[in-house]
N, CA, C, O and the ligand as a Tripos MOL2 file, in Angstrom:
@<TRIPOS>MOLECULE
protein
  273   271    69     0     0
PROTEIN
NO_CHARGES

@<TRIPOS>ATOM
      1 N         176.2590 -133.3260  148.1650 N.3       1 MET1
      2 CA        176.9490 -133.6460  149.4060 C.3       1 MET1
      3 C         176.8690 -135.1430  149.6760 C.2       1 MET1
      4 O         175.8490 -135.7870  149.4290 O.2       1 MET1
      5 N         177.9670 -135.6720  150.1860 N.am      2 LEU2
      6 CA        178.0700 -137.1060  150.4410 C.3       2 LEU2
      7 C         178.3210 -137.3480  151.9150 C.2       2 LEU2
      8 O         179.0090 -136.5730  152.5800 O.2       2 LEU2
      9 N         177.7570 -138.4260  152.4130 N.am      3 LYS3
     10 CA        178.1060 -138.8690  153.7680 C.3       3 LYS3
     11 C         178.6240 -140.2850  153.6860 C.2       3 LYS3
     12 O         177.9960 -141.1670  153.1000 O.2       3 LYS3
     13 N         179.7970 -140.4840  154.2920 N.am      4 LEU4
     14 CA        180.3750 -141.8280  154.3160 C.3       4 LEU4
     15 C         180.4970 -142.2850  155.7530 C.2       4 LEU4
     16 O         180.8490 -141.5100  156.6430 O.2       4 LEU4
     17 N         180.2030 -143.5500  155.9640 N.am      5 ASN5
     18 CA        180.4530 -144.1920  157.2470 C.3       5 ASN5
     19 C         181.8070 -144.8610  157.1940 C.2       5 ASN5
     20 O         182.0700 -145.6610  156.2960 O.2       5 ASN5
     21 N         182.6790 -144.5410  158.1550 N.am      6 VAL6
     22 CA        184.0140 -145.1420  158.1830 C.3       6 VAL6
     23 C         184.2420 -145.7320  159.5740 C.2       6 VAL6
     24 O         184.7710 -145.0570  160.4580 O.2       6 VAL6
     25 N         183.8410 -147.0020  159.7700 N.am      7 PRO7
     26 CA        183.8400 -147.5990  161.1170 C.3       7 PRO7
     27 C         185.2210 -147.6810  161.7640 C.2       7 PRO7
     28 O         185.3250 -147.6620  162.9910 O.2       7 PRO7
     29 N         186.2850 -147.7720  160.9600 N.am      8 ASP8
     30 CA        187.6270 -147.9360  161.5340 C.3       8 ASP8
     31 C         188.2990 -146.6120  161.8730 C.2       8 ASP8
     32 O         189.4370 -146.6040  162.3430 O.2       8 ASP8
     33 N         187.6250 -145.5070  161.6480 N.am      9 MET9
     34 CA        188.2040 -144.1800  161.9100 C.3       9 MET9
     35 C         188.0320 -143.8420  163.3930 C.2       9 MET9
     36 O         186.9140 -143.6880  163.8840 O.2       9 MET9
     37 N         189.1790 -143.7300  164.1060 N.am     10 THR10
     38 CA        189.0630 -143.5620  165.5560 C.3      10 THR10
     39 C         189.8060 -142.3550  166.1230 C.2      10 THR10
     40 O         189.5340 -141.9570  167.2550 O.2      10 THR10
     41 N         190.7290 -141.7630  165.3760 N.am     11 CYS11
     42 CA        191.5170 -140.6860  165.9660 C.3      11 CYS11
     43 C         191.9430 -139.6690  164.9120 C.2      11 CYS11
     44 O         191.6090 -139.8010  163.7340 O.2      11 CYS11
     45 N         192.6740 -138.6690  165.3440 N.am     12 GLY12
     46 CA        193.1190 -137.6150  164.4460 C.3      12 GLY12
     47 C         194.0120 -138.1120  163.3320 C.2      12 GLY12
     48 O         193.9910 -137.5830  162.2200 O.2      12 GLY12
     49 N         194.8050 -139.1440  163.6380 N.am     13 HIS13
     50 CA        195.6540 -139.7110  162.5860 C.3      13 HIS13
     51 C         194.8080 -140.3090  161.4700 C.2      13 HIS13
     52 O         195.0640 -140.0670  160.2910 O.2      13 HIS13
     53 N         193.8120 -141.0800  161.8420 N.am     14 CYS14
     54 CA        192.8940 -141.6480  160.8520 C.3      14 CYS14
     55 C         192.2740 -140.5250  160.0230 C.2      14 CYS14
     56 O         192.2040 -140.6070  158.7970 O.2      14 CYS14
     57 N         191.8300 -139.4890  160.7060 N.am     15 ALA15
     58 CA        191.1670 -138.3840  160.0150 C.3      15 ALA15
     59 C         192.1000 -137.7570  158.9830 C.2      15 ALA15
     60 O         191.6650 -137.3730  157.8970 O.2      15 ALA15
     61 N         193.4010 -137.6540  159.3290 N.am     16 GLY16
     62 CA        194.3670 -137.0770  158.4040 C.3      16 GLY16
     63 C         194.5650 -137.9370  157.1700 C.2      16 GLY16
     64 O         194.6080 -137.4310  156.0490 O.2      16 GLY16
     65 N         194.6860 -139.2580  157.3850 N.am     17 VAL17
     66 CA        194.8660 -140.1920  156.2660 C.3      17 VAL17
     67 C         193.6360 -140.1410  155.3510 C.2      17 VAL17
     68 O         193.7470 -140.1440  154.1250 O.2      17 VAL17
     69 N         192.4730 -140.0940  155.9840 N.am     18 ILE18
     70 CA        191.2180 -140.1080  155.2360 C.3      18 ILE18
     71 C         191.0410 -138.8090  154.4410 C.2      18 ILE18
     72 O         190.6080 -138.8310  153.2890 O.2      18 ILE18
     73 N         191.3810 -137.6860  155.0680 N.am     19 THR19
     74 CA        191.2870 -136.4070  154.3590 C.3      19 THR19
     75 C         192.1810 -136.4180  153.1250 C.2      19 THR19
     76 O         191.7890 -135.9430  152.0590 O.2      19 THR19
     77 N         193.3980 -136.9700  153.2780 N.am     20 LYS20
     78 CA        194.3300 -137.0390  152.1570 C.3      20 LYS20
     79 C         193.7670 -137.9060  151.0250 C.2      20 LYS20
     80 O         193.8650 -137.5500  149.8500 O.2      20 LYS20
     81 N         193.1800 -139.0450  151.3930 N.am     21 ALA21
     82 CA        192.6090 -139.9490  150.3890 C.3      21 ALA21
     83 C         191.4690 -139.2680  149.6400 C.2      21 ALA21
     84 O         191.3140 -139.4360  148.4310 O.2      21 ALA21
     85 N         190.6720 -138.4960  150.3800 N.am     22 ILE22
     86 CA        189.5470 -137.7900  149.7520 C.3      22 ILE22
     87 C         190.0650 -136.7240  148.7870 C.2      22 ILE22
     88 O         189.5500 -136.5650  147.6810 O.2      22 ILE22
     89 N         191.0980 -135.9950  149.2310 N.am     23 ARG23
     90 CA        191.6480 -134.9410  148.3700 C.3      23 ARG23
     91 C         192.3270 -135.5180  147.1360 C.2      23 ARG23
     92 O         192.4780 -134.8180  146.1350 O.2      23 ARG23
     93 N         192.7420 -136.7890  147.1890 N.am     24 SER24
     94 CA        193.3520 -137.4090  146.0090 C.3      24 SER24
     95 C         192.2900 -137.6590  144.9340 C.2      24 SER24
     96 O         192.6090 -137.7670  143.7510 O.2      24 SER24
     97 N         191.0420 -137.7480  145.3510 N.am     25 VAL25
     98 CA        189.9400 -137.9160  144.3890 C.3      25 VAL25
     99 C         189.4720 -136.5460  143.9030 C.2      25 VAL25
    100 O         189.2890 -136.3360  142.7040 O.2      25 VAL25
    101 N         189.2790 -135.6190  144.8370 N.am     26 ASP26
    102 CA        188.8200 -134.2700  144.5010 C.3      26 ASP26
    103 C         189.5900 -133.2840  145.3850 C.2      26 ASP26
    104 O         189.2990 -133.1200  146.5690 O.2      26 ASP26
    105 N         190.5890 -132.6280  144.7630 N.am     27 ALA27
    106 CA        191.4710 -131.7320  145.5170 C.3      27 ALA27
    107 C         190.7010 -130.5720  146.1380 C.2      27 ALA27
    108 O         191.1510 -129.9930  147.1270 O.2      27 ALA27
    109 N         189.5480 -130.2270  145.5730 N.am     28 GLY28
    110 CA        188.7870 -129.0870  146.0690 C.3      28 GLY28
    111 C         187.6580 -129.4660  147.0020 C.2      28 GLY28
    112 O         186.8560 -128.6160  147.3880 O.2      28 GLY28
    113 N         187.5880 -130.7320  147.3690 N.am     29 ALA29
    114 CA        186.4840 -131.2000  148.2100 C.3      29 ALA29
    115 C         186.5300 -130.5410  149.5780 C.2      29 ALA29
    116 O         187.6000 -130.3290  150.1480 O.2      29 ALA29
    117 N         185.3380 -130.2180  150.1000 N.am     30 LYS30
    118 CA        185.2520 -129.7110  151.4610 C.3      30 LYS30
    119 C         184.9460 -130.9030  152.3590 C.2      30 LYS30
    120 O         183.9280 -131.5760  152.1920 O.2      30 LYS30
    121 N         185.8440 -131.1580  153.3190 N.am     31 VAL31
    122 CA        185.7520 -132.3770  154.1200 C.3      31 VAL31
    123 C         185.4340 -132.0300  155.5600 C.2      31 VAL31
    124 O         186.0850 -131.1740  156.1590 O.2      31 VAL31
    125 N         184.4340 -132.6940  156.1140 N.am     32 ASP32
    126 CA        184.0870 -132.4980  157.5140 C.3      32 ASP32
    127 C         184.0320 -133.8710  158.1870 C.2      32 ASP32
    128 O         183.2470 -134.7340  157.7930 O.2      32 ASP32
    129 N         184.8660 -134.0610  159.1950 N.am     33 ILE33
    130 CA        184.9720 -135.3720  159.8300 C.3      33 ILE33
    131 C         184.4380 -135.3210  161.2490 C.2      33 ILE33
    132 O         184.8220 -134.4660  162.0470 O.2      33 ILE33
    133 N         183.5300 -136.2700  161.5520 N.am     34 ASP34
    134 CA        183.0210 -136.4020  162.9160 C.3      34 ASP34
    135 C         183.4710 -137.7510  163.4690 C.2      34 ASP34
    136 O         182.9040 -138.7940  163.1430 O.2      34 ASP34
    137 N         184.5080 -137.7070  164.3170 N.am     35 LEU35
    138 CA        185.0840 -138.9490  164.8430 C.3      35 LEU35
    139 C         184.0970 -139.6900  165.7380 C.2      35 LEU35
    140 O         184.0920 -140.9200  165.7820 O.2      35 LEU35
    141 N         183.2700 -138.9440  166.4410 N.am     36 LYS36
    142 CA        182.3560 -139.5340  167.4060 C.3      36 LYS36
    143 C         181.3770 -140.4900  166.7380 C.2      36 LYS36
    144 O         181.1080 -141.5800  167.2440 O.2      36 LYS36
    145 N         180.8530 -140.0680  165.6050 N.am     37 ILE37
    146 CA        179.8930 -140.9320  164.9040 C.3      37 ILE37
    147 C         180.5280 -141.5780  163.6760 C.2      37 ILE37
    148 O         179.8390 -142.2010  162.8680 O.2      37 ILE37
    149 N         181.8490 -141.4240  163.5380 N.am     38 GLN38
    150 CA        182.6260 -142.0600  162.4670 C.3      38 GLN38
    151 C         182.0280 -141.8010  161.0860 C.2      38 GLN38
    152 O         181.8340 -142.7020  160.2690 O.2      38 GLN38
    153 N         181.7520 -140.5260  160.8790 N.am     39 THR39
    154 CA        181.1420 -140.1100  159.6230 C.3      39 THR39
    155 C         181.9780 -139.0140  158.9700 C.2      39 THR39
    156 O         182.4890 -138.1130  159.6360 O.2      39 THR39
    157 N         182.1010 -139.1160  157.6530 N.am     40 VAL40
    158 CA        182.7950 -138.1100  156.8660 C.3      40 VAL40
    159 C         181.7820 -137.4680  155.9340 C.2      40 VAL40
    160 O         181.1150 -138.1570  155.1620 O.2      40 VAL40
    161 N         181.6660 -136.1440  156.0070 N.am     41 THR41
    162 CA        180.7850 -135.4230  155.1010 C.3      41 THR41
    163 C         181.6520 -134.7060  154.0800 C.2      41 THR41
    164 O         182.5980 -134.0060  154.4400 O.2      41 THR41
    165 N         181.3240 -134.8820  152.7990 N.am     42 ILE42
    166 CA        182.1440 -134.3330  151.7290 C.3      42 ILE42
    167 C         181.2840 -133.4740  150.8140 C.2      42 ILE42
    168 O         180.2520 -133.9200  150.3120 O.2      42 ILE42
    169 N         181.7230 -132.2330  150.6020 N.am     43 GLU43
    170 CA        181.0730 -131.3950  149.5990 C.3      43 GLU43
    171 C         181.8730 -131.5320  148.3280 C.2      43 GLU43
    172 O         183.0090 -131.0640  148.2420 O.2      43 GLU43
    173 N         181.2800 -132.1750  147.3440 N.am     44 THR44
    174 CA        182.0030 -132.4970  146.1210 C.3      44 THR44
    175 C         181.0330 -132.7800  144.9970 C.2      44 THR44
    176 O         179.8440 -133.0060  145.2240 O.2      44 THR44
    177 N         181.5540 -132.7660  143.7760 N.am     45 LYS45
    178 CA        180.7280 -133.1860  142.6420 C.3      45 LYS45
    179 C         181.1370 -134.5810  142.1780 C.2      45 LYS45
    180 O         180.5040 -135.1650  141.2990 O.2      45 LYS45
    181 N         182.2010 -135.1040  142.7790 N.am     46 ALA46
    182 CA        182.6690 -136.4330  142.3780 C.3      46 ALA46
    183 C         181.7380 -137.5170  142.9200 C.2      46 ALA46
    184 O         180.9140 -137.2750  143.8030 O.2      46 ALA46
    185 N         181.8940 -138.7120  142.3670 N.am     47 ASP47
    186 CA        181.0260 -139.8280  142.7030 C.3      47 ASP47
    187 C         181.4030 -140.4740  144.0400 C.2      47 ASP47
    188 O         182.5850 -140.5990  144.3590 O.2      47 ASP47
    189 N         180.4020 -140.8800  144.8140 N.am     48 GLY48
    190 CA        180.6420 -141.4970  146.1110 C.3      48 GLY48
    191 C         181.4900 -142.7540  146.0340 C.2      48 GLY48
    192 O         182.3130 -143.0090  146.9140 O.2      48 GLY48
    193 N         181.2920 -143.5370  144.9870 N.am     49 SER49
    194 CA        182.0310 -144.7950  144.8860 C.3      49 SER49
    195 C         183.5260 -144.5440  144.7060 C.2      49 SER49
    196 O         184.3440 -145.3580  145.1360 O.2      49 SER49
    197 N         183.8890 -143.4310  144.0770 N.am     50 ALA50
    198 CA        185.3090 -143.0930  143.8970 C.3      50 ALA50
    199 C         185.9680 -142.8440  145.2580 C.2      50 ALA50
    200 O         187.1110 -143.2410  145.4820 O.2      50 ALA50
    201 N         185.2370 -142.1830  146.1630 N.am     51 PHE51
    202 CA        185.7830 -141.9230  147.5030 C.3      51 PHE51
    203 C         185.8560 -143.2160  148.3120 C.2      51 PHE51
    204 O         186.8300 -143.4610  149.0240 O.2      51 PHE51
    205 N         184.8130 -144.0370  148.1930 N.am     52 ALA52
    206 CA        184.8060 -145.3080  148.9160 C.3      52 ALA52
    207 C         186.0040 -146.1510  148.4910 C.2      52 ALA52
    208 O         186.6460 -146.7930  149.3210 O.2      52 ALA52
    209 N         186.2980 -146.1440  147.1970 N.am     53 LYS53
    210 CA        187.4160 -146.9190  146.6740 C.3      53 LYS53
    211 C         188.7440 -146.3780  147.2150 C.2      53 LYS53
    212 O         189.6120 -147.1510  147.6190 O.2      53 LYS53
    213 N         188.8980 -145.0600  147.2210 N.am     54 ALA54
    214 CA        190.1360 -144.4400  147.6960 C.3      54 ALA54
    215 C         190.3380 -144.7110  149.1890 C.2      54 ALA54
    216 O         191.4630 -144.9470  149.6300 O.2      54 ALA54
    217 N         189.2590 -144.6770  149.9610 N.am     55 LEU55
    218 CA        189.3710 -144.9260  151.4020 C.3      55 LEU55
    219 C         189.7030 -146.3930  151.6720 C.2      55 LEU55
    220 O         190.4970 -146.7130  152.5570 O.2      55 LEU55
    221 N         189.0840 -147.2690  150.8990 N.am     56 ASP56
    222 CA        189.4080 -148.6960  150.9630 C.3      56 ASP56
    223 C         190.9020 -148.9080  150.7700 C.2      56 ASP56
    224 O         191.5520 -149.6200  151.5360 O.2      56 ASP56
    225 N         191.4360 -148.2650  149.7150 N.am     57 ALA57
    226 CA        192.8520 -148.4190  149.3760 C.3      57 ALA57
    227 C         193.7410 -147.8660  150.4850 C.2      57 ALA57
    228 O         194.8630 -148.3360  150.6740 O.2      57 ALA57
    229 N         193.2480 -146.8730  151.2160 N.am     58 ALA58
    230 CA        194.0220 -146.2720  152.3000 C.3      58 ALA58
    231 C         193.8960 -147.0890  153.5920 C.2      58 ALA58
    232 O         194.5320 -146.7680  154.5960 O.2      58 ALA58
    233 N         193.0760 -148.1430  153.5640 N.am     59 GLY59
    234 CA        192.9420 -149.0170  154.7250 C.3      59 GLY59
    235 C         191.7360 -148.7260  155.5940 C.2      59 GLY59
    236 O         191.6250 -149.2410  156.7070 O.2      59 GLY59
    237 N         190.8190 -147.8900  155.0810 N.am     60 TYR60
    238 CA        189.6090 -147.5480  155.8330 C.3      60 TYR60
    239 C         188.3750 -147.8460  154.9980 C.2      60 TYR60
    240 O         187.8860 -146.9770  154.2750 O.2      60 TYR60
    241 N         187.8650 -149.0850  155.0960 N.am     61 PRO61
    242 CA        186.6500 -149.4120  154.3560 C.3      61 PRO61
    243 C         185.5350 -148.4350  154.7080 C.2      61 PRO61
    244 O         185.3080 -148.1310  155.8790 O.2      61 PRO61
    245 N         184.8430 -147.9480  153.6800 N.am     62 ALA62
    246 CA        183.8170 -146.9320  153.8920 C.3      62 ALA62
    247 C         182.5400 -147.2990  153.1610 C.2      62 ALA62
    248 O         182.5680 -147.9250  152.1020 O.2      62 ALA62
    249 N         181.4240 -146.9010  153.7420 N.am     63 MET63
    250 CA        180.1410 -147.0900  153.0920 C.3      63 MET63
    251 C         179.4810 -145.7380  152.8780 C.2      63 MET63
    252 O         179.4640 -144.8950  153.7750 O.2      63 MET63
    253 N         178.9450 -145.5410  151.6980 N.am     64 VAL64
    254 CA        178.2060 -144.3140  151.4170 C.3      64 VAL64
    255 C         176.8810 -144.4130  152.1530 C.2      64 VAL64
    256 O         176.0800 -145.3060  151.8740 O.2      64 VAL64
    257 N         176.6390 -143.4950  153.1020 N.am     65 SER65
    258 CA        175.3910 -143.5880  153.8600 C.3      65 SER65
    259 C         174.3370 -142.6360  153.3180 C.2      65 SER65
    260 O         173.1400 -142.8660  153.4880 O.2      65 SER65
    261 N         174.7840 -141.5600  152.6610 N.am     66 SER66
    262 CA        173.8060 -140.7510  151.9340 C.3      66 SER66
    263 C         174.5010 -139.9060  150.8880 C.2      66 SER66
    264 O         175.6370 -139.4680  151.0650 O.2      66 SER66
    265 N         173.7930 -139.6900  149.7980 N.am     67 ALA67
    266 CA        174.3180 -138.8920  148.6900 C.3      67 ALA67
    267 C         173.1980 -138.0320  148.1650 C.2      67 ALA67
    268 O         172.1180 -138.5350  147.8530 O.2      67 ALA67
    269 N         173.4390 -136.7440  148.0650 N.am     68 GLN68
    270 CA        172.4090 -135.8550  147.4990 C.3      68 GLN68
    271 C         173.0210 -134.6690  146.8010 C.2      68 GLN68
    272 O         172.3000 -133.8240  146.2700 O.2      68 GLN68
    273 CU        193.4050 -143.3310  164.1890 Cu       69 CU69
@<TRIPOS>BOND
     1     1     2 1
     2     2     3 1
     3     3     4 2
     4     3     5 am
     5     5     6 1
     6     6     7 1
     7     7     8 2
     8     7     9 am
     9     9    10 1
    10    10    11 1
    11    11    12 2
    12    11    13 am
    13    13    14 1
    14    14    15 1
    15    15    16 2
    16    15    17 am
    17    17    18 1
    18    18    19 1
    19    19    20 2
    20    19    21 am
    21    21    22 1
    22    22    23 1
    23    23    24 2
    24    23    25 am
    25    25    26 1
    26    26    27 1
    27    27    28 2
    28    27    29 am
    29    29    30 1
    30    30    31 1
    31    31    32 2
    32    31    33 am
    33    33    34 1
    34    34    35 1
    35    35    36 2
    36    35    37 am
    37    37    38 1
    38    38    39 1
    39    39    40 2
    40    39    41 am
    41    41    42 1
    42    42    43 1
    43    43    44 2
    44    43    45 am
    45    45    46 1
    46    46    47 1
    47    47    48 2
    48    47    49 am
    49    49    50 1
    50    50    51 1
    51    51    52 2
    52    51    53 am
    53    53    54 1
    54    54    55 1
    55    55    56 2
    56    55    57 am
    57    57    58 1
    58    58    59 1
    59    59    60 2
    60    59    61 am
    61    61    62 1
    62    62    63 1
    63    63    64 2
    64    63    65 am
    65    65    66 1
    66    66    67 1
    67    67    68 2
    68    67    69 am
    69    69    70 1
    70    70    71 1
    71    71    72 2
    72    71    73 am
    73    73    74 1
    74    74    75 1
    75    75    76 2
    76    75    77 am
    77    77    78 1
    78    78    79 1
    79    79    80 2
    80    79    81 am
    81    81    82 1
    82    82    83 1
    83    83    84 2
    84    83    85 am
    85    85    86 1
    86    86    87 1
    87    87    88 2
    88    87    89 am
    89    89    90 1
    90    90    91 1
    91    91    92 2
    92    91    93 am
    93    93    94 1
    94    94    95 1
    95    95    96 2
    96    95    97 am
    97    97    98 1
    98    98    99 1
    99    99   100 2
   100    99   101 am
   101   101   102 1
   102   102   103 1
   103   103   104 2
   104   103   105 am
   105   105   106 1
   106   106   107 1
   107   107   108 2
   108   107   109 am
   109   109   110 1
   110   110   111 1
   111   111   112 2
   112   111   113 am
   113   113   114 1
   114   114   115 1
   115   115   116 2
   116   115   117 am
   117   117   118 1
   118   118   119 1
   119   119   120 2
   120   119   121 am
   121   121   122 1
   122   122   123 1
   123   123   124 2
   124   123   125 am
   125   125   126 1
   126   126   127 1
   127   127   128 2
   128   127   129 am
   129   129   130 1
   130   130   131 1
   131   131   132 2
   132   131   133 am
   133   133   134 1
   134   134   135 1
   135   135   136 2
   136   135   137 am
   137   137   138 1
   138   138   139 1
   139   139   140 2
   140   139   141 am
   141   141   142 1
   142   142   143 1
   143   143   144 2
   144   143   145 am
   145   145   146 1
   146   146   147 1
   147   147   148 2
   148   147   149 am
   149   149   150 1
   150   150   151 1
   151   151   152 2
   152   151   153 am
   153   153   154 1
   154   154   155 1
   155   155   156 2
   156   155   157 am
   157   157   158 1
   158   158   159 1
   159   159   160 2
   160   159   161 am
   161   161   162 1
   162   162   163 1
   163   163   164 2
   164   163   165 am
   165   165   166 1
   166   166   167 1
   167   167   168 2
   168   167   169 am
   169   169   170 1
   170   170   171 1
   171   171   172 2
   172   171   173 am
   173   173   174 1
   174   174   175 1
   175   175   176 2
   176   175   177 am
   177   177   178 1
   178   178   179 1
   179   179   180 2
   180   179   181 am
   181   181   182 1
   182   182   183 1
   183   183   184 2
   184   183   185 am
   185   185   186 1
   186   186   187 1
   187   187   188 2
   188   187   189 am
   189   189   190 1
   190   190   191 1
   191   191   192 2
   192   191   193 am
   193   193   194 1
   194   194   195 1
   195   195   196 2
   196   195   197 am
   197   197   198 1
   198   198   199 1
   199   199   200 2
   200   199   201 am
   201   201   202 1
   202   202   203 1
   203   203   204 2
   204   203   205 am
   205   205   206 1
   206   206   207 1
   207   207   208 2
   208   207   209 am
   209   209   210 1
   210   210   211 1
   211   211   212 2
   212   211   213 am
   213   213   214 1
   214   214   215 1
   215   215   216 2
   216   215   217 am
   217   217   218 1
   218   218   219 1
   219   219   220 2
   220   219   221 am
   221   221   222 1
   222   222   223 1
   223   223   224 2
   224   223   225 am
   225   225   226 1
   226   226   227 1
   227   227   228 2
   228   227   229 am
   229   229   230 1
   230   230   231 1
   231   231   232 2
   232   231   233 am
   233   233   234 1
   234   234   235 1
   235   235   236 2
   236   235   237 am
   237   237   238 1
   238   238   239 1
   239   239   240 2
   240   239   241 am
   241   241   242 1
   242   242   243 1
   243   243   244 2
   244   243   245 am
   245   245   246 1
   246   246   247 1
   247   247   248 2
   248   247   249 am
   249   249   250 1
   250   250   251 1
   251   251   252 2
   252   251   253 am
   253   253   254 1
   254   254   255 1
   255   255   256 2
   256   255   257 am
   257   257   258 1
   258   258   259 1
   259   259   260 2
   260   259   261 am
   261   261   262 1
   262   262   263 1
   263   263   264 2
   264   263   265 am
   265   265   266 1
   266   266   267 1
   267   267   268 2
   268   267   269 am
   269   269   270 1
   270   270   271 1
   271   271   272 2
@<TRIPOS>SUBSTRUCTURE
     1 MET1         2 RESIDUE 1 A MET
     2 LEU2         6 RESIDUE 1 A LEU
     3 LYS3        10 RESIDUE 1 A LYS
     4 LEU4        14 RESIDUE 1 A LEU
     5 ASN5        18 RESIDUE 1 A ASN
     6 VAL6        22 RESIDUE 1 A VAL
     7 PRO7        26 RESIDUE 1 A PRO
     8 ASP8        30 RESIDUE 1 A ASP
     9 MET9        34 RESIDUE 1 A MET
    10 THR10       38 RESIDUE 1 A THR
    11 CYS11       42 RESIDUE 1 A CYS
    12 GLY12       46 RESIDUE 1 A GLY
    13 HIS13       50 RESIDUE 1 A HIS
    14 CYS14       54 RESIDUE 1 A CYS
    15 ALA15       58 RESIDUE 1 A ALA
    16 GLY16       62 RESIDUE 1 A GLY
    17 VAL17       66 RESIDUE 1 A VAL
    18 ILE18       70 RESIDUE 1 A ILE
    19 THR19       74 RESIDUE 1 A THR
    20 LYS20       78 RESIDUE 1 A LYS
    21 ALA21       82 RESIDUE 1 A ALA
    22 ILE22       86 RESIDUE 1 A ILE
    23 ARG23       90 RESIDUE 1 A ARG
    24 SER24       94 RESIDUE 1 A SER
    25 VAL25       98 RESIDUE 1 A VAL
    26 ASP26      102 RESIDUE 1 A ASP
    27 ALA27      106 RESIDUE 1 A ALA
    28 GLY28      110 RESIDUE 1 A GLY
    29 ALA29      114 RESIDUE 1 A ALA
    30 LYS30      118 RESIDUE 1 A LYS
    31 VAL31      122 RESIDUE 1 A VAL
    32 ASP32      126 RESIDUE 1 A ASP
    33 ILE33      130 RESIDUE 1 A ILE
    34 ASP34      134 RESIDUE 1 A ASP
    35 LEU35      138 RESIDUE 1 A LEU
    36 LYS36      142 RESIDUE 1 A LYS
    37 ILE37      146 RESIDUE 1 A ILE
    38 GLN38      150 RESIDUE 1 A GLN
    39 THR39      154 RESIDUE 1 A THR
    40 VAL40      158 RESIDUE 1 A VAL
    41 THR41      162 RESIDUE 1 A THR
    42 ILE42      166 RESIDUE 1 A ILE
    43 GLU43      170 RESIDUE 1 A GLU
    44 THR44      174 RESIDUE 1 A THR
    45 LYS45      178 RESIDUE 1 A LYS
    46 ALA46      182 RESIDUE 1 A ALA
    47 ASP47      186 RESIDUE 1 A ASP
    48 GLY48      190 RESIDUE 1 A GLY
    49 SER49      194 RESIDUE 1 A SER
    50 ALA50      198 RESIDUE 1 A ALA
    51 PHE51      202 RESIDUE 1 A PHE
    52 ALA52      206 RESIDUE 1 A ALA
    53 LYS53      210 RESIDUE 1 A LYS
    54 ALA54      214 RESIDUE 1 A ALA
    55 LEU55      218 RESIDUE 1 A LEU
    56 ASP56      222 RESIDUE 1 A ASP
    57 ALA57      226 RESIDUE 1 A ALA
    58 ALA58      230 RESIDUE 1 A ALA
    59 GLY59      234 RESIDUE 1 A GLY
    60 TYR60      238 RESIDUE 1 A TYR
    61 PRO61      242 RESIDUE 1 A PRO
    62 ALA62      246 RESIDUE 1 A ALA
    63 MET63      250 RESIDUE 1 A MET
    64 VAL64      254 RESIDUE 1 A VAL
    65 SER65      258 RESIDUE 1 A SER
    66 SER66      262 RESIDUE 1 A SER
    67 ALA67      266 RESIDUE 1 A ALA
    68 GLN68      270 RESIDUE 1 A GLN
    69 CU69       273 GROUP 0 **** ****
């Protein structure tokens, strides 16, 4: 499971764009978005850096805050 911090994520539209970017890396990823704390939790086997890169490209710089 991965946790990403996405400081620029503020509304449902952002969440939709971000979910799409995540699914472009892993179509089967389970995505949970918490707008309040601007955190995205992803259940996936893919690498955190791949998601960070995809979110960057979508206009939402992201930092991996935990990976396990
Ligand atoms: Cu937004």
